[in-house]
N, C-alpha and C positions, 0 to 999 in steps of 0.2 A: 448927726441926723437919728430919730427914734428907731429902734428895732423894733418889726413889727411881732405881735405878740405869734408865740406858734399855733398851729393851726390844733383844733378840738378834733382829737382821736378817738374811735370807737376799739371797744376792747381789740378788736378782730387786728384794728390796723396798729393799734398801741405794742399788742404782742406780735407780729409781723416786723417794727420797726426795733422795738427793743427788748423784749426776752432773750434770756439768754437759758437751754437746756442746761441744767448739773451733771456730772458727770454719776452722785451716785445714784439718782433717779431714770436717765434716761443713757438708752446704750447709741444715741444718737447727739453725744454733748456736742453744744455749740450753737451756734443762731436757732431761731425756732422759725417755724414759717408752716402756714396752715396750707400752703399746696402739696404737703406730706399727708396730711390727711383732709382735705379739702371741705369734707363736712363740717369740720370745728367753725369754720369760719359763721357760718348760720347761728350756731350756737353764741359764739361768744357775741355777735354784733345783736343777737337779743337781750343776752344780758348787761349789758351796758347801752338798751334805747328808752329812751326816758318815757319812750310812749306804752312801754311794758310792763307791768307790775311786779307777774310771777312768770315764773320758770321752772317747766316741769321737765328733764330728763330720764327716759328708763333708758340704762347704758346695760351691752353686756360687756365683756373684757376687753382687753387690747384694743384699746378705741381710744386713750390718751384721756381716761377719762378727769384724769387728779393735775396735768399738766393743766387741761383749760380750766379749773377750780383755782389755779395758781395764777392763769393769765387774769384771769377776774378781780383775785387779788390786788395783784400786783398793777393793777390796771387803777382801781378804786384808789391804790396806797398814792399813785402819781397825776390821775389823770382828774381823780373826783373822789377829795381826800373826803371821807365820811366815818362813821363808827362801824366797824363788820363785826359780825358772829358768826363763827363757825359753829358749827354742832355736829359732831362725831357720835360713833354708837355708845364711848363707853371714854371717859377724863384717860382710867389708864388700860391698856395702851395707846389707846387710838388716839387721844388729843395731845400729848405726850410724845408718840413717835409722829403724829402729823408735825407739830412743831421741828422737832429737833431734826428730822429726813427731809422734809420737803420745802420749810419755809424759808429754812434758815439757809438753805443753798440757794433757794432762790435770790435772798437777799445779797447773797455773798454775789455771786456771777452774772446778776445783771446789772450793771454798770450804771442804768438809769435810776436803780431804787439803793443804790451805795448812798447811806447817807442818811435816807430819810429816816430809818428806824436806825436809833444809836447803838452803838457795839455796847453789846451786853454784858462788859466786862466795866466799864465807863461807871464812874459815881450819879447813880440816879439819873440811868439811863433810859429809865421806864420800858427798859427790853428785858421780860422774864419772859418763859418758858411760852405760856398759856396769855400772859398778854403782854402786847408790843405797841408802845406809841407813837405816833408818826404827827408830823405841823397836818392839824384840822380833821383829824381823827385816832382811830385806834382799834387795833384788831386784837379779839378774845377767841381764844378754842374753849371750849366746853365740849363735855358726856352730856349724852342725851339721859342719863343719870344723877345730873346735877343741879338738884334742885336752886339753889342758891345761885349758881352759873347761869340760869336761865329766866331769873325771874328779878335779876337789878340792871340797869341801866339801860338807858335809852339807844338803840340801834337802826341803822337807817338799811344795811345791806345785811343779810344773815344766808346763812348757804348752808344747807340740810345735804351732807354727807353720805349716802346710804341707807336712807332712814328706815327699808326695812329692816333694818337690825336695831334701830332703835329699840330704848325699855319701852314698856305697853305706859308707865307713871314716871315721873320722877318725882321719885320716893313717895310722901303722900300729896304729891303739888298736882297732879293729873297729868295729861297728856303733852310731851315734853313739844313738840313741834307745835300747838297751842299757844303753850307759855313763849314760846319764843318768837311766835308770832305775833303776840300782843305787846313786845317790846318793840315792833316799828308804829303800832299808832300813831303816835304826835309826828311822822314826817309823812308830807303828801308824796313825797318824792322815793319813798321805800323801794326796795328789790328785793322782794324772795326768791332762793332757786332751790331748786330741791333735785338733788340726785341720788339716780339708786338703782341695783340693780335688781330686777323682781323677783318674788318670793311665790307664795301660794296665793291661788285667785278665791278675793272675798277674806282674804288675811291681808291683804298687801296693802300699805300705807301707799306704796308710789301706784299702785293702783287706781284709787281712787282720786290722786292728783291727774293723773292720763286723763282718765275719763272727762274732767273737766272742764279739760288744754283743746287746743284746736287742731293736735296729733298730727303734729307732721313727721311723713317721711320720708327719705333721702332717696332719690327718685334719679338713676344714671341711665342711658339710655345703651343698647344694644349696639355692639363696632357694626355688628352686618346690617342690621337693618335700622337703627337709629331711634328704635321704640324704648320710648322712659318707662323704666319697673322700677322697683323697689326689689330689692335681694333678701329672697328668703328660703328659707330652708326645704319647706314644700307650700304650695298653692292653699294659700288660706280657706278657699274655696273649695277646693277640689279634691284638696290633700296631697294629686300627684306632687314627687318630690320635683323640685327646680336646681337642689345639687344635686348631680347626678356621677357614677362613678362603676364600672367596669367591676364585674363581681366579688368581692373580696379584696378589690385593687384599689386603696383609698389614693395611691399615688396618681390616678386616673381622672381626678378629681377636676368637673367643669360645669360649669352654669349652665343653663339651659332655657334660652330666650323662651319669655311665655306667648311672643307674636310671631317669630320667623322661625321658632325652632331649633336654630344655629346652637354647639354647642359654645360655649365661649373659654377664652382658656384663661388661665390665672395671669399672663402676663399683660392683659387688657384691662387689669383692673384700676391703676393708677388712671390711666386714659380715663376709663368710664366716671372715676370718682371728681377727674378735673374737668367734667364736661355735666356735673351733677348737679343738682335742685333737690332745694326742700319743698314739699307739696303739704297743705291744710288737709285735712278728711273730715275737719268741723271746722270748718271757717267760721262761722256764730261765736266761737269763744274766745275772751280775752285774754285766757293763760295761754301765754307759750308754749308748746306742747315737743319734744323730740322725741326720736325712736331708732334707736340701731342696734345691730346685731353683726357677732364679730365676722360675720358675711366680708363686710366694707373694711377689716382691721386692715391697711397696708404693712401689718407686722403678724399677722395671722393669715396662713395660707391655706386652702380651700380643704387640701389634701389633710391638713391637721383637723379640721373639722368636722372631715369625713371618717380619721382612723376615729378620734374621741365617740362617734357617736357608734360606730361598730362596737368600739369598747362597753358603752354603756346601756345599748339596748337591750339587752336583758337583765339588767343588775337596777332597779327601778334606784336603789339607793346610791347609783351613778347617771341615771337619764335625769332626775328632776335637776341635779346640779347642771349639767349639761344643757337643759331646757333653757333654765333661769340664766346663767352667764353668757354661756354661749352664743344662743340664740334672741337673747334677752324677752324671752317669752313669761308667763306665767304657767305654770304647775296649776294643772286642774287634779288636786289632789282628791280620790275615791273616795264615795261618804255614802250615808246612809241617806235615800231622800224619797218623797213621797211621790206617788205613783198616782199625779190630777189626773189617771185617766180613768183610774178606778174609782174614783172618788166622784168622778160626773155619773159612773154607772151604778153611783150608789143612790141616787134621785127618788125619793116617795111620794105618792100623792099624798100630803096631810096640805091642812090647808089652815085648822085652828090646830091649836094647842092641845096635843094628844091627850087622854085623862093619865096616862102614865108618868106625866109632870108634876111635880110637886113643888114647884116654886122656880121665878125665874128671873135672871138678872144678867146684867149688862155691861158691854164696855164701850168707852171712846177714844178711838186717837186722833190725835190734832196735829192736821198738814198745814201748810201755810197756806192752802187757797181752798180749803174744807174741813170738815168735821165726818169721822166717819165712826156708824154707831151699829153693834150688833147685837143682838137678843136671842138669850140662851133658855132652854129648860131644860132641869135637871130632874131625872128620875133615879130611879135603887141603883144602889153601884155607881153611881156617878152618867148613868147612861141619859146622853144628851143629845138636845134636837135645839136643830138653827131653823128660828123663830122667824127672826129679820133681821136684815141687814141693809142700810140708809148710808147716803150720802150726802151731807148739807152743804151744798156748794156756798163760800161766801169768805170772806176775809175775816179771820177767829178775834182779830181788835174790835170787830165791831157788835154790837150787839145784839141784831136781828138773828143773827149767826147759834146764838145762843136760846136764843128764842123759840128758834124751829127746835133745838134739840130737846128746850124743857116740853116742849109738849109732845115728843115722840116717847118721851121717859114717862109721862104722865098717862100715854093711849093707852087705853083696858086691849084686854088680847082675848079675844073670844074661846073660849074650852071646848071640846068635843063634850057631848051629852049635856050642854050649857053650862052657863055659870063665864064668868072673866078671870082674865089673870092681870096682875097689874107687876112692873118690874119691882122685887124688894128692894136691891141693891144695884148700884151701877159705879165700877172704876175707871176715872180719868186720868190718862196720863197727863202728866206733869212737866215733861220736857223741854217742850215745844212752847211758846205762848204761854209763860206762864203764868204771867197777874194776871191776863184773861181767865187763865184753868181759873185763879186762886178766886177772884170776883163772882164766878158761877159758882163754886162748889161752896163759898164761905156761910150764905146762908141755907145750903139747902144739905149741909151735916147730917143735920135730925133726921132727914129722910132715907139716909142710906145711902147718898151720890157723896163721894170722898174723891181725893186728888192719892197719884199714886207716885210713885219714884222708883224708876226699876231697877235693878241690879244683875251686872250677870256674873258673879263671883259663884268659884262651884262651890256648894255645902251650905248657900244660902238656903233660909227657910222661905217656903212659897209664900209665906204672907206672914210678915215681922211683926211686932208691934207700931201703934202708929208716938208720932212724938207724944210726951208726955202735955207738953203745953202746945197750945196753938204758936204758930211764927208771929210775923208782924202783921202779917197781913189777915190773922184770926181762920188760920186754915191747919190742922194737924196730917202731919204725911204720911202715908204708911208705903214702908219698905214690900218691893215686891221680888221674890228671884225668880226674875226671868226665865233663866235658864233650867230650874229645877221646874217650871211650870209648862218649860218643853219639852224638857223629859217626860212630861206625863201626854201631852199632847201628838207628840211623833208618832208613839207606839198605838195610841188608839187610830189614828187613821188609816193603819196599817191594819188592823181588825176586818175580818172578812162577815163577822156574823153579830147580830142585834143583841145585846144583853149589856152586863155594865163594861161603863166607859167607852161602849161603840161613841159613834158621835153620825147621828141622821143629819141627810141634807134633803130641802125640798125641790121638789119640779119647778113648781113656779120660779120664776126666772124675772120676776119683777120688779123694780129698783136696784137693790144694789146684788142681789144671789143669782148674778148672772157664770158666766163661766168664767169670767178674770175673775170672781172671789174665791173660786175654789184654784185656779190655778196660783195664789198668791201663798196659801198649801203649800206648794215647790219650791218656793222661793230662796229655802234655805236647805242646807242640806250640814250632817254631823260627819265632821272629819277628826282624823287621830294627829295629834303632833309632837313634837318633842318639846318638853319644857324643861330647862333643869335638869337632864339627866331622867324624867320619868314623862311617863307618857298622858296625855291631858286630852280630852273631849272637847271642842269646839262647832258654835252653829255657826256658820257660814255663808252671807245672802250668794246667792247664784243668780238673785234674779234682783229686779231696784225693788218690786213695790211688795211689799210682804203683810200689809195694813191687817189681813186678816188674821194669820199666825199672832199678831201682837192681839188683837180685839180679842181671840179667845184666852189669852194671858191675862188680860185684863177682867172680862167677868166670870172666869176660873178665880181669881182672887178676890173678884165682890161676892162670889159663894160661900169661900171663907172667912168674909168679914161676917157673915152668919152665925159663926159660932157652930160646933160641933153637933150641937141640940137639933140643925136644921139637915148640914152635913149627912150623919149617919142616919136618919131619918124621914131620908127623899120619897121612899117607897109608900109609909105609912102617912105622912103627908098629901100625897098626890091619892091615897083611899079613901081620905077622909074631907076631899075636897068635895064639899057642896054644889048643887049647881046653881045657886043662885049669886046672883054677883059676887064679887068678893068688896068689902068694906075697905073706905080706906084705908090707904097705908100707911101702917103704924110704925113709930121711930124705931130704926136700925138698931139692932145691939151695937151700931156703931157708936151710937150714942150713950150706950152705956158699956161699955168695955166688959166682956165679961169673967169670972173670976182665974183668978191665981190655975195656971195649967188645963185653961180653956184653949189657948190659941195651939193650930200647927206650927210645930217647928221645922218641923223635915217632913219630905213627902216620899 
């Protein structure tokens, strides 16, 4: 009689059936069970669900994160063999230690996996520290700083561990997460899993992925009233504490039910976890996202969390890791930011281009469903007047959107006292819809319309030299120091009196010059963080839309494309403006680069 095939298990079922915890990594060595930490079941099921391609887990400490990751690897080795890649912050010591201290004990102590990966001492075993072969697949461990490890071999399952600690770039190859994800592109059934404790708001990689996810929180019922709720340190809406204790007595810590106000004892935690459920707060997303704080941990008492908070609350160097690693929340780094209310109060009554303007330039930002155009007038000392802001809706892949842009770029602007202005130079961001930008720019470069490529490297020139030769699309690319330009913009937004560097905003709010446009100037803040033993300044997004900042940067770069002969004499140019309409725009100096030394190298 033929034997029936073994039933197909998901990762949670596999772990409950076959997994054994090793003494090196667990205080509870022996048979694994999700009943010990019931929230693990939903995460494991998602990581083996064929309908879910990407999983994001924002994790505090002491939640069994590593054991979940090992369960995922063991499941795929045994149940669904595939090429697997584990990316850790560094190769040494992270990847080496993970292989030696985590993978090897699991292969040794889980009978179901014994023999799947041959003995490392055997000849031609295929078992090395960072690469282990098994029937139907292989497991490779790499560091985020290893470009060779991230750019070779197709991979079906990729697990990113602690991505907020990843290198910014894998050597000169670029973002390590993007490099590893590209290796999965040939698999229709790929699986991408990202796990990390969070770090600083706006700088955190896992934060960006969490925002794309369906944002699941684990809700547990109150033992008294049965109301399901998230376990939080304090209420995110009211800021009222939910973990409470008697003054200076953390050993009395209990949880305050949000519904009935009963104080829940620690001994009720496991019963609550067993009855818990994952609930999505952004159910439209196809990315499965999970968030957990240490309040859920069976291995961390509420008393411990209360005690750690009391020790950390008056010292920011201790409070930040408490927020990140215990609460699993992002740290909002204090920093310089723009008061957008003050910008609104600066609106002025001008409808024409002021007579103090010497030249007009423009910047264009390319979005998925529109182009955004900002026009600025520049006077003595780079005093700036906002002339226009347009949102041109439509797919940038289609020609009609660009034709509408062409019309606006050719538009004359009436000048106070008579006469007209036309835009002398325009910088267009080429980082998105690149080919569409090139197509538009190629035949217009002689008119002062050019493609920009931004760079956030410290010390970058505001506007570098364009490429010596046109690329294969016939376009010369101009590098722009984005942070260098922002270092000019942000202090100017804080200036209180008109004069050199001051930025004027009109009262008129038609088209794009609305309150949303002004609010976008407050979309970033300046923070200081430690990097390589030194403190660096970074611009961090605190709001999704920041096009106004980018548009100013592009228009400012366009001003400097005209050369120092224009920039240094904006006041004289304004004074010499005749009231008669402008002649047609002459070819920009972009078509004839200035002599050596005529470029701004630093600002």
